[in-house]
All heavy atoms as TSV, in Angstrom:
chain	resi	resn	atom	element	x	y	z
A	1	MET	N	N	113.195	-41.751	56.878
A	1	MET	CA	C	113.693	-42.746	55.939
A	1	MET	C	C	115.156	-43.068	56.192
A	1	MET	O	O	115.717	-43.876	55.494
A	1	MET	CB	C	113.481	-42.274	54.510
A	1	MET	CG	C	112.004	-42.057	54.211
A	1	MET	SD	S	111.514	-42.010	52.497
A	1	MET	CE	C	111.884	-43.638	51.946
A	2	GLN	N	N	115.739	-42.453	57.219
A	2	GLN	CA	C	117.113	-42.753	57.602
A	2	GLN	C	C	117.106	-43.422	58.964
A	2	GLN	O	O	116.517	-42.892	59.908
A	2	GLN	CB	C	117.952	-41.484	57.653
A	2	GLN	CG	C	118.120	-40.821	56.311
A	2	GLN	CD	C	118.898	-39.513	56.451
A	2	GLN	OE1	O	118.875	-38.881	57.491
A	2	GLN	NE2	N	119.555	-39.121	55.386
A	3	PRO	N	N	117.768	-44.564	59.093
A	3	PRO	CA	C	117.800	-45.246	60.386
A	3	PRO	C	C	118.370	-44.351	61.483
A	3	PRO	O	O	119.333	-43.620	61.277
A	3	PRO	CB	C	118.724	-46.438	60.130
A	3	PRO	CG	C	118.674	-46.647	58.659
A	3	PRO	CD	C	118.486	-45.282	58.058
A	4	GLY	N	N	117.751	-44.411	62.633
A	4	GLY	CA	C	118.230	-43.665	63.780
A	4	GLY	C	C	117.798	-42.219	63.858
A	4	GLY	O	O	118.127	-41.513	64.792
A	5	VAL	N	N	117.053	-41.761	62.864
A	5	VAL	CA	C	116.598	-40.373	62.848
A	5	VAL	C	C	115.169	-40.332	63.374
A	5	VAL	O	O	114.305	-41.059	62.916
A	5	VAL	CB	C	116.658	-39.784	61.416
A	5	VAL	CG1	C	116.066	-38.391	61.387
A	5	VAL	CG2	C	118.088	-39.761	60.926
A	6	GLY	N	N	114.936	-39.466	64.347
A	6	GLY	CA	C	113.607	-39.361	64.937
A	6	GLY	C	C	112.861	-38.143	64.441
A	6	GLY	O	O	113.451	-37.168	63.992
A	7	VAL	N	N	111.545	-38.214	64.542
A	7	VAL	CA	C	110.672	-37.103	64.199
A	7	VAL	C	C	109.704	-36.930	65.362
A	7	VAL	O	O	109.150	-37.910	65.856
A	7	VAL	CB	C	109.871	-37.393	62.907
A	7	VAL	CG1	C	108.869	-36.293	62.634
A	7	VAL	CG2	C	110.794	-37.588	61.739
A	8	VAL	N	N	109.516	-35.703	65.804
A	8	VAL	CA	C	108.573	-35.421	66.876
A	8	VAL	C	C	107.350	-34.753	66.267
A	8	VAL	O	O	107.465	-33.783	65.528
A	8	VAL	CB	C	109.206	-34.497	67.948
A	8	VAL	CG1	C	108.178	-34.122	69.007
A	8	VAL	CG2	C	110.417	-35.162	68.569
A	9	ILE	N	N	106.191	-35.299	66.589
A	9	ILE	CA	C	104.930	-34.718	66.136
A	9	ILE	C	C	104.191	-34.269	67.390
A	9	ILE	O	O	103.861	-35.085	68.242
A	9	ILE	CB	C	104.092	-35.735	65.339
A	9	ILE	CG1	C	104.887	-36.238	64.131
A	9	ILE	CG2	C	102.766	-35.117	64.918
A	9	ILE	CD1	C	104.239	-37.368	63.384
A	10	GLU	N	N	103.939	-32.978	67.494
A	10	GLU	CA	C	103.287	-32.431	68.675
A	10	GLU	C	C	101.899	-31.915	68.342
A	10	GLU	O	O	101.648	-31.476	67.226
A	10	GLU	CB	C	104.093	-31.254	69.225
A	10	GLU	CG	C	105.386	-31.646	69.885
A	10	GLU	CD	C	106.040	-30.459	70.548
A	10	GLU	OE1	O	105.536	-30.039	71.620
A	10	GLU	OE2	O	107.013	-29.949	69.989
A	11	GLY	N	N	101.024	-31.968	69.318
A	11	GLY	CA	C	99.693	-31.420	69.162
A	11	GLY	C	C	98.813	-31.847	70.309
A	11	GLY	O	O	99.173	-32.739	71.078
A	12	PRO	N	N	97.649	-31.244	70.426
A	12	PRO	CA	C	96.724	-31.589	71.504
A	12	PRO	C	C	96.269	-33.047	71.412
A	12	PRO	O	O	96.237	-33.640	70.330
A	12	PRO	CB	C	95.533	-30.657	71.288
A	12	PRO	CG	C	96.026	-29.591	70.387
A	12	PRO	CD	C	97.133	-30.166	69.584
A	13	SER	N	N	95.893	-33.590	72.548
A	13	SER	CA	C	95.385	-34.954	72.606
A	13	SER	C	C	94.146	-35.103	71.721
A	13	SER	O	O	93.278	-34.239	71.710
A	13	SER	CB	C	95.029	-35.279	74.054
A	13	SER	OG	O	94.513	-36.580	74.147
A	14	GLY	N	N	94.098	-36.204	70.978
A	14	GLY	CA	C	92.917	-36.515	70.182
A	14	GLY	C	C	92.808	-35.797	68.853
A	14	GLY	O	O	91.797	-35.901	68.172
A	15	ILE	N	N	93.863	-35.088	68.447
A	15	ILE	CA	C	93.783	-34.306	67.212
A	15	ILE	C	C	94.052	-35.150	65.953
A	15	ILE	O	O	93.752	-34.733	64.847
A	15	ILE	CB	C	94.720	-33.087	67.272
A	15	ILE	CG1	C	94.293	-32.028	66.276
A	15	ILE	CG2	C	96.166	-33.501	67.067
A	15	ILE	CD1	C	94.950	-30.687	66.491
A	16	GLY	N	N	94.649	-36.352	66.134
A	16	GLY	CA	C	94.890	-37.229	64.993
A	16	GLY	C	C	96.349	-37.393	64.611
A	16	GLY	O	O	96.653	-37.744	63.476
A	17	LYS	N	N	97.249	-37.166	65.537
A	17	LYS	CA	C	98.688	-37.283	65.238
A	17	LYS	C	C	99.059	-38.704	64.824
A	17	LYS	O	O	99.718	-38.909	63.807
A	17	LYS	CB	C	99.522	-36.864	66.457
A	17	LYS	CG	C	99.318	-35.419	66.897
A	17	LYS	CD	C	100.078	-35.101	68.150
A	17	LYS	CE	C	99.613	-35.890	69.353
A	17	LYS	NZ	N	98.297	-35.576	69.859
A	18	THR	N	N	98.622	-39.693	65.597
A	18	THR	CA	C	98.956	-41.085	65.305
A	18	THR	C	C	98.299	-41.529	64.006
A	18	THR	O	O	98.922	-42.206	63.178
A	18	THR	CB	C	98.542	-41.995	66.473
A	18	THR	OG1	O	99.192	-41.536	67.665
A	18	THR	CG2	C	98.944	-43.438	66.212
A	19	THR	N	N	97.074	-41.125	63.787
A	19	THR	CA	C	96.372	-41.470	62.548
A	19	THR	C	C	97.086	-40.868	61.345
A	19	THR	O	O	97.273	-41.537	60.319
A	19	THR	CB	C	94.910	-40.980	62.604
A	19	THR	OG1	O	94.266	-41.615	63.710
A	19	THR	CG2	C	94.173	-41.300	61.318
A	20	ALA	N	N	97.506	-39.616	61.453
A	20	ALA	CA	C	98.229	-38.965	60.355
A	20	ALA	C	C	99.537	-39.689	60.072
A	20	ALA	O	O	99.911	-39.891	58.910
A	20	ALA	CB	C	98.491	-37.505	60.687
A	21	LEU	N	N	100.223	-40.107	61.127
A	21	LEU	CA	C	101.484	-40.827	60.951
A	21	LEU	C	C	101.256	-42.164	60.253
A	21	LEU	O	O	101.988	-42.528	59.330
A	21	LEU	CB	C	102.154	-41.040	62.306
A	21	LEU	CG	C	103.469	-41.795	62.291
A	21	LEU	CD1	C	104.481	-41.140	61.366
A	21	LEU	CD2	C	104.013	-41.899	63.700
A	22	ARG	N	N	100.238	-42.890	60.664
A	22	ARG	CA	C	99.945	-44.178	60.025
A	22	ARG	C	C	99.583	-43.998	58.547
A	22	ARG	O	O	100.004	-44.776	57.698
A	22	ARG	CB	C	98.826	-44.892	60.772
A	22	ARG	CG	C	99.272	-45.389	62.129
A	22	ARG	CD	C	98.217	-46.276	62.762
A	22	ARG	NE	N	98.636	-46.729	64.066
A	22	ARG	CZ	C	99.498	-47.708	64.290
A	22	ARG	NH1	N	100.043	-48.343	63.282
A	22	ARG	NH2	N	99.816	-48.059	65.524
A	23	LYS	N	N	98.819	-42.973	58.236
A	23	LYS	CA	C	98.465	-42.712	56.833
A	23	LYS	C	C	99.707	-42.340	56.018
A	23	LYS	O	O	99.850	-42.747	54.873
A	23	LYS	CB	C	97.407	-41.627	56.742
A	23	LYS	CG	C	96.045	-42.098	57.219
A	23	LYS	CD	C	94.980	-41.039	56.976
A	23	LYS	CE	C	93.644	-41.512	57.457
A	23	LYS	NZ	N	93.037	-42.494	56.567
A	24	ALA	N	N	100.608	-41.566	56.613
A	24	ALA	CA	C	101.850	-41.205	55.930
A	24	ALA	C	C	102.691	-42.455	55.656
A	24	ALA	O	O	103.259	-42.605	54.572
A	24	ALA	CB	C	102.640	-40.202	56.757
A	25	LEU	N	N	102.761	-43.361	56.624
A	25	LEU	CA	C	103.513	-44.603	56.419
A	25	LEU	C	C	102.897	-45.439	55.304
A	25	LEU	O	O	103.625	-46.050	54.511
A	25	LEU	CB	C	103.567	-45.413	57.716
A	25	LEU	CG	C	104.455	-44.845	58.805
A	25	LEU	CD1	C	104.283	-45.630	60.102
A	25	LEU	CD2	C	105.906	-44.824	58.371
A	26	GLU	N	N	101.575	-45.470	55.226
A	26	GLU	CA	C	100.904	-46.196	54.137
A	26	GLU	C	C	101.251	-45.590	52.780
A	26	GLU	O	O	101.380	-46.311	51.790
A	26	GLU	CB	C	99.393	-46.178	54.340
A	26	GLU	CG	C	98.918	-47.048	55.478
A	26	GLU	CD	C	97.434	-46.883	55.768
A	26	GLU	OE1	O	96.729	-46.227	54.961
A	26	GLU	OE2	O	96.978	-47.391	56.800
A	27	GLU	N	N	101.395	-44.272	52.737
A	27	GLU	CA	C	101.762	-43.596	51.483
A	27	GLU	C	C	103.206	-43.904	51.083
A	27	GLU	O	O	103.496	-44.155	49.928
A	27	GLU	CB	C	101.599	-42.083	51.628
A	27	GLU	CG	C	100.185	-41.598	51.644
A	27	GLU	CD	C	99.573	-41.573	50.253
A	27	GLU	OE1	O	100.291	-41.247	49.280
A	27	GLU	OE2	O	98.373	-41.868	50.138
A	28	VAL	N	N	104.097	-43.864	52.052
A	28	VAL	CA	C	105.523	-44.059	51.769
A	28	VAL	C	C	105.842	-45.533	51.518
A	28	VAL	O	O	106.673	-45.863	50.680
A	28	VAL	CB	C	106.389	-43.511	52.933
A	28	VAL	CG1	C	107.855	-43.831	52.720
A	28	VAL	CG2	C	106.191	-42.009	53.062
A	29	TYR	N	N	105.190	-46.423	52.257
A	29	TYR	CA	C	105.444	-47.865	52.157
A	29	TYR	C	C	104.145	-48.604	51.829
A	29	TYR	O	O	103.661	-49.411	52.614
A	29	TYR	CB	C	105.998	-48.404	53.476
A	29	TYR	CG	C	107.246	-47.726	53.955
A	29	TYR	CD1	C	107.198	-46.785	54.976
A	29	TYR	CD2	C	108.480	-48.028	53.394
A	29	TYR	CE1	C	108.351	-46.171	55.433
A	29	TYR	CE2	C	109.634	-47.418	53.834
A	29	TYR	CZ	C	109.560	-46.492	54.859
A	29	TYR	OH	O	110.701	-45.880	55.313
A	30	PRO	N	N	103.549	-48.374	50.647
A	30	PRO	CA	C	102.222	-48.932	50.357
A	30	PRO	C	C	102.156	-50.456	50.325
A	30	PRO	O	O	101.168	-51.036	50.714
A	30	PRO	CB	C	101.869	-48.339	48.997
A	30	PRO	CG	C	103.163	-47.973	48.385
A	30	PRO	CD	C	104.077	-47.623	49.525
A	31	GLU	N	N	103.185	-51.112	49.879
A	31	GLU	CA	C	103.143	-52.566	49.710
A	31	GLU	C	C	104.145	-53.293	50.588
A	31	GLU	O	O	104.346	-54.475	50.427
A	31	GLU	CB	C	103.414	-52.926	48.235
A	31	GLU	CG	C	102.409	-52.344	47.267
A	31	GLU	CD	C	101.024	-52.955	47.433
A	31	GLU	OE1	O	100.928	-54.151	47.727
A	31	GLU	OE2	O	100.035	-52.209	47.288
A	32	ASP	N	N	104.785	-52.604	51.503
A	32	ASP	CA	C	105.852	-53.203	52.293
A	32	ASP	C	C	105.275	-53.976	53.475
A	32	ASP	O	O	105.130	-53.460	54.569
A	32	ASP	CB	C	106.828	-52.133	52.787
A	32	ASP	CG	C	108.134	-52.727	53.265
A	32	ASP	OD1	O	108.176	-53.956	53.486
A	32	ASP	OD2	O	109.099	-51.981	53.403
A	33	LYS	N	N	104.947	-55.233	53.232
A	33	LYS	CA	C	104.361	-56.077	54.268
A	33	LYS	C	C	105.392	-56.448	55.334
A	33	LYS	O	O	105.044	-56.806	56.443
A	33	LYS	CB	C	103.793	-57.343	53.649
A	33	LYS	CG	C	102.810	-57.096	52.530
A	33	LYS	CD	C	101.403	-57.049	53.037
A	33	LYS	CE	C	100.408	-57.059	51.931
A	33	LYS	NZ	N	100.058	-55.813	51.387
A	34	GLY	N	N	106.680	-56.362	55.011
A	34	GLY	CA	C	107.725	-56.721	55.949
A	34	GLY	C	C	108.164	-55.574	56.840
A	34	GLY	O	O	109.005	-55.754	57.719
A	35	LEU	N	N	107.606	-54.396	56.641
A	35	LEU	CA	C	107.981	-53.236	57.439
A	35	LEU	C	C	107.526	-53.455	58.879
A	35	LEU	O	O	106.370	-53.753	59.140
A	35	LEU	CB	C	107.331	-51.968	56.891
A	35	LEU	CG	C	107.660	-50.671	57.637
A	35	LEU	CD1	C	109.136	-50.338	57.489
A	35	LEU	CD2	C	106.807	-49.543	57.106
A	36	GLN	N	N	108.460	-53.340	59.806
A	36	GLN	CA	C	108.153	-53.542	61.209
A	36	GLN	C	C	107.838	-52.201	61.862
A	36	GLN	O	O	108.709	-51.369	62.024
A	36	GLN	CB	C	109.329	-54.208	61.918
A	36	GLN	CG	C	109.042	-54.570	63.344
A	36	GLN	CD	C	110.216	-55.213	64.028
A	36	GLN	OE1	O	111.294	-55.356	63.467
A	36	GLN	NE2	N	110.039	-55.598	65.261
A	37	VAL	N	N	106.559	-52.006	62.203
A	37	VAL	CA	C	106.123	-50.789	62.885
A	37	VAL	C	C	105.637	-51.212	64.262
A	37	VAL	O	O	104.775	-52.082	64.390
A	37	VAL	CB	C	104.985	-50.072	62.130
A	37	VAL	CG1	C	104.521	-48.849	62.900
A	37	VAL	CG2	C	105.435	-49.684	60.732
A	38	ARG	N	N	106.207	-50.621	65.276
A	38	ARG	CA	C	105.829	-50.942	66.659
A	38	ARG	C	C	105.296	-49.679	67.317
A	38	ARG	O	O	105.919	-48.628	67.241
A	38	ARG	CB	C	107.054	-51.463	67.399
A	38	ARG	CG	C	106.826	-51.818	68.842
A	38	ARG	CD	C	106.218	-53.223	68.957
A	38	ARG	NE	N	105.880	-53.510	70.327
A	38	ARG	CZ	C	106.611	-54.258	71.140
A	38	ARG	NH1	N	107.727	-54.796	70.708
A	38	ARG	NH2	N	106.215	-54.475	72.369
A	39	THR	N	N	104.132	-49.776	67.941
A	39	THR	CA	C	103.548	-48.649	68.653
A	39	THR	C	C	103.635	-48.914	70.147
A	39	THR	O	O	103.188	-49.955	70.624
A	39	THR	CB	C	102.078	-48.440	68.242
A	39	THR	OG1	O	102.015	-48.238	66.833
A	39	THR	CG2	C	101.476	-47.240	68.943
A	40	LEU	N	N	104.236	-47.979	70.860
A	40	LEU	CA	C	104.385	-48.070	72.304
A	40	LEU	C	C	103.795	-46.824	72.938
A	40	LEU	O	O	103.757	-45.767	72.324
A	40	LEU	CB	C	105.874	-48.175	72.678
A	40	LEU	CG	C	106.626	-49.354	72.086
A	40	LEU	CD1	C	108.121	-49.160	72.246
A	40	LEU	CD2	C	106.189	-50.644	72.729
A	41	SER	N	N	103.367	-46.951	74.183
A	41	SER	CA	C	102.792	-45.815	74.890
A	41	SER	C	C	103.538	-45.583	76.195
A	41	SER	O	O	103.707	-46.511	76.989
A	41	SER	CB	C	101.313	-46.060	75.189
A	41	SER	OG	O	100.809	-45.007	76.003
A	42	ALA	N	N	103.946	-44.355	76.416
A	42	ALA	CA	C	104.608	-44.001	77.669
A	42	ALA	C	C	103.622	-44.040	78.829
A	42	ALA	O	O	104.023	-43.985	79.991
A	42	ALA	CB	C	105.236	-42.620	77.553
A	43	ARG	N	N	102.344	-44.173	78.538
A	43	ARG	CA	C	101.330	-44.263	79.588
A	43	ARG	C	C	101.163	-45.695	80.102
A	43	ARG	O	O	100.502	-45.924	81.107
A	43	ARG	CB	C	99.989	-43.761	79.061
A	43	ARG	CG	C	99.986	-42.282	78.763
A	43	ARG	CD	C	98.593	-41.819	78.329
A	43	ARG	NE	N	98.648	-40.452	77.881
A	43	ARG	CZ	C	98.628	-40.084	76.604
A	43	ARG	NH1	N	98.540	-40.989	75.650
A	43	ARG	NH2	N	98.679	-38.814	76.276
A	44	LYS	N	N	101.719	-46.663	79.385
A	44	LYS	CA	C	101.598	-48.069	79.779
A	44	LYS	C	C	102.881	-48.512	80.474
A	44	LYS	O	O	103.957	-48.501	79.864
A	44	LYS	CB	C	101.365	-48.952	78.558
A	44	LYS	CG	C	100.057	-48.701	77.857
A	44	LYS	CD	C	99.913	-49.626	76.670
A	44	LYS	CE	C	98.623	-49.375	75.927
A	44	LYS	NZ	N	98.548	-50.211	74.722
A	45	PRO	N	N	102.779	-48.917	81.733
A	45	PRO	CA	C	103.977	-49.331	82.473
A	45	PRO	C	C	104.778	-50.424	81.771
A	45	PRO	O	O	106.012	-50.401	81.781
A	45	PRO	CB	C	103.419	-49.831	83.808
A	45	PRO	CG	C	102.111	-49.138	83.964
A	45	PRO	CD	C	101.579	-48.969	82.564
A	46	GLN	N	N	104.104	-51.368	81.107
A	46	GLN	CA	C	104.818	-52.457	80.441
A	46	GLN	C	C	105.615	-51.971	79.232
A	46	GLN	O	O	106.567	-52.618	78.823
A	46	GLN	CB	C	103.875	-53.598	80.049
A	46	GLN	CG	C	102.862	-53.239	78.977
A	46	GLN	CD	C	101.548	-52.722	79.510
A	46	GLN	OE1	O	101.475	-52.182	80.610
A	46	GLN	NE2	N	100.488	-52.872	78.732
A	47	ASP	N	N	105.242	-50.826	78.660
A	47	ASP	CA	C	105.970	-50.285	77.507
A	47	ASP	C	C	107.173	-49.436	77.922
A	47	ASP	O	O	108.092	-49.240	77.125
A	47	ASP	CB	C	105.051	-49.419	76.635
A	47	ASP	CG	C	104.094	-50.249	75.795
A	47	ASP	OD1	O	104.240	-51.488	75.760
A	47	ASP	OD2	O	103.200	-49.647	75.177
A	48	LEU	N	N	107.185	-48.919	79.150
A	48	LEU	CA	C	108.250	-48.011	79.565
A	48	LEU	C	C	109.644	-48.629	79.468
A	48	LEU	O	O	110.572	-47.996	78.967
A	48	LEU	CB	C	108.006	-47.488	80.984
A	48	LEU	CG	C	106.907	-46.444	81.106
A	48	LEU	CD1	C	106.698	-46.061	82.561
A	48	LEU	CD2	C	107.211	-45.219	80.271
A	49	SER	N	N	109.814	-49.863	79.919
A	49	SER	CA	C	111.135	-50.487	79.823
A	49	SER	C	C	111.510	-50.746	78.369
A	49	SER	O	O	112.675	-50.619	77.992
A	49	SER	CB	C	111.199	-51.778	80.633
A	49	SER	OG	O	110.281	-52.715	80.138
A	50	ASN	N	N	110.535	-51.095	77.538
A	50	ASN	CA	C	110.809	-51.297	76.111
A	50	ASN	C	C	111.238	-49.996	75.440
A	50	ASN	O	O	112.107	-49.996	74.574
A	50	ASN	CB	C	109.584	-51.863	75.400
A	50	ASN	CG	C	109.332	-53.307	75.744
A	50	ASN	OD1	O	110.249	-54.045	76.079
A	50	ASN	ND2	N	108.088	-53.720	75.681
A	51	ILE	N	N	110.628	-48.889	75.834
A	51	ILE	CA	C	110.990	-47.593	75.262
A	51	ILE	C	C	112.432	-47.257	75.626
A	51	ILE	O	O	113.201	-46.779	74.791
A	51	ILE	CB	C	110.018	-46.493	75.745
A	51	ILE	CG1	C	108.634	-46.709	75.121
A	51	ILE	CG2	C	110.553	-45.103	75.390
A	51	ILE	CD1	C	107.536	-45.854	75.729
A	52	GLY	N	N	112.809	-47.536	76.854
A	52	GLY	CA	C	114.161	-47.224	77.310
A	52	GLY	C	C	115.252	-48.011	76.620
A	52	GLY	O	O	116.398	-47.564	76.549
A	53	THR	N	N	114.911	-49.176	76.090
A	53	THR	CA	C	115.918	-50.031	75.439
A	53	THR	C	C	115.621	-50.263	73.962
A	53	THR	O	O	116.172	-51.183	73.359
A	53	THR	CB	C	115.985	-51.397	76.152
A	53	THR	OG1	O	114.699	-52.038	76.071
A	53	THR	CG2	C	116.398	-51.250	77.605
A	54	ILE	N	N	114.792	-49.436	73.382
A	54	ILE	CA	C	114.322	-49.674	72.009
A	54	ILE	C	C	115.458	-49.799	70.995
A	54	ILE	O	O	115.392	-50.597	70.063
A	54	ILE	CB	C	113.306	-48.594	71.583
A	54	ILE	CG1	C	112.520	-49.083	70.378
A	54	ILE	CG2	C	113.981	-47.259	71.348
A	54	ILE	CD1	C	111.278	-48.293	70.104
A	55	HIS	N	N	116.518	-49.044	71.199
A	55	HIS	CA	C	117.650	-49.100	70.261
A	55	HIS	C	C	118.332	-50.466	70.272
A	55	HIS	O	O	119.022	-50.819	69.323
A	55	HIS	CB	C	118.657	-48.000	70.588
A	55	HIS	CG	C	119.304	-48.169	71.920
A	55	HIS	ND1	N	118.651	-47.855	73.091
A	55	HIS	CD2	C	120.520	-48.637	72.259
A	55	HIS	CE1	C	119.457	-48.118	74.109
A	55	HIS	NE2	N	120.596	-48.599	73.640
A	56	GLN	N	N	118.119	-51.264	71.301
A	56	GLN	CA	C	118.766	-52.568	71.417
A	56	GLN	C	C	117.983	-53.689	70.733
A	56	GLN	O	O	118.563	-54.698	70.354
A	56	GLN	CB	C	118.959	-52.933	72.893
A	56	GLN	CG	C	119.887	-52.002	73.624
A	56	GLN	CD	C	119.916	-52.289	75.108
A	56	GLN	OE1	O	119.156	-53.095	75.634
A	56	GLN	NE2	N	120.806	-51.585	75.811
A	57	TRP	N	N	116.693	-53.540	70.579
A	57	TRP	CA	C	115.900	-54.659	70.096
A	57	TRP	C	C	115.020	-54.365	68.882
A	57	TRP	O	O	114.544	-55.300	68.241
A	57	TRP	CB	C	115.005	-55.196	71.220
A	57	TRP	CG	C	114.064	-54.191	71.789
A	57	TRP	CD1	C	114.299	-53.392	72.871
A	57	TRP	CD2	C	112.767	-53.843	71.324
A	57	TRP	NE1	N	113.218	-52.577	73.101
A	57	TRP	CE2	C	112.259	-52.832	72.163
A	57	TRP	CE3	C	111.968	-54.283	70.269
A	57	TRP	CZ2	C	111.011	-52.266	71.988
A	57	TRP	CZ3	C	110.719	-53.717	70.102
A	57	TRP	CH2	C	110.260	-52.727	70.946
A	58	HIS	N	N	114.788	-53.112	68.548
A	58	HIS	CA	C	113.842	-52.840	67.469
A	58	HIS	C	C	114.529	-52.366	66.197
A	58	HIS	O	O	115.379	-51.483	66.229
A	58	HIS	CB	C	112.832	-51.769	67.918
A	58	HIS	CG	C	111.777	-51.496	66.889
A	58	HIS	ND1	N	110.784	-52.392	66.601
A	58	HIS	CD2	C	111.583	-50.446	66.069
A	58	HIS	CE1	C	110.010	-51.893	65.665
A	58	HIS	NE2	N	110.477	-50.709	65.312
A	59	ASN	N	N	114.124	-52.951	65.092
A	59	ASN	CA	C	114.511	-52.498	63.754
A	59	ASN	C	C	113.237	-52.133	63.036
A	59	ASN	O	O	112.273	-52.878	63.068
A	59	ASN	CB	C	115.230	-53.606	62.976
A	59	ASN	CG	C	116.571	-53.925	63.562
A	59	ASN	OD1	O	117.322	-53.036	63.932
A	59	ASN	ND2	N	116.889	-55.193	63.677
A	60	GLY	N	N	113.230	-50.999	62.417
A	60	GLY	CA	C	112.010	-50.580	61.721
A	60	GLY	C	C	111.581	-49.213	62.213
A	60	GLY	O	O	112.394	-48.360	62.545
A	61	ILE	N	N	110.291	-49.039	62.316
A	61	ILE	CA	C	109.720	-47.755	62.716
A	61	ILE	C	C	109.030	-47.932	64.060
A	61	ILE	O	O	108.258	-48.878	64.249
A	61	ILE	CB	C	108.731	-47.243	61.653
A	61	ILE	CG1	C	109.500	-46.939	60.377
A	61	ILE	CG2	C	107.974	-46.015	62.162
A	61	ILE	CD1	C	108.639	-46.549	59.211
A	62	ALA	N	N	109.308	-47.035	64.978
A	62	ALA	CA	C	108.668	-47.065	66.284
A	62	ALA	C	C	107.838	-45.802	66.459
A	62	ALA	O	O	108.294	-44.709	66.186
A	62	ALA	CB	C	109.711	-47.148	67.388
A	63	ILE	N	N	106.614	-45.991	66.901
A	63	ILE	CA	C	105.732	-44.882	67.232
A	63	ILE	C	C	105.611	-44.895	68.744
A	63	ILE	O	O	105.143	-45.880	69.325
A	63	ILE	CB	C	104.345	-45.062	66.581
A	63	ILE	CG1	C	104.466	-45.124	65.062
A	63	ILE	CG2	C	103.403	-43.942	67.022
A	63	ILE	CD1	C	103.194	-45.529	64.351
A	64	ILE	N	N	106.049	-43.830	69.384
A	64	ILE	CA	C	105.951	-43.733	70.836
A	64	ILE	C	C	104.965	-42.632	71.154
A	64	ILE	O	O	105.190	-41.467	70.851
A	64	ILE	CB	C	107.321	-43.449	71.474
A	64	ILE	CG1	C	108.290	-44.567	71.099
A	64	ILE	CG2	C	107.173	-43.326	72.990
A	64	ILE	CD1	C	109.717	-44.329	71.539
A	65	ASP	N	N	103.861	-43.040	71.744
A	65	ASP	CA	C	102.777	-42.118	72.042
A	65	ASP	C	C	102.857	-41.686	73.490
A	65	ASP	O	O	103.049	-42.484	74.368
A	65	ASP	CB	C	101.446	-42.815	71.774
A	65	ASP	CG	C	100.258	-41.894	71.906
A	65	ASP	OD1	O	100.439	-40.674	71.933
A	65	ASP	OD2	O	99.135	-42.436	71.990
């Protein structure tokens, strides 16, 4: 809930980390239609450059998988 503060969620593949995070965001921001949530994957080459410069262009919440 503080800008610039990151949280790391670790666990085995397929255990539900991203799903748990999305459900938590729904709980914290139930009606916030303007909330900007961006999901990026380090496995996708097109997302890698965006991840490296995320602080320059993204406002809101970023999920990096």
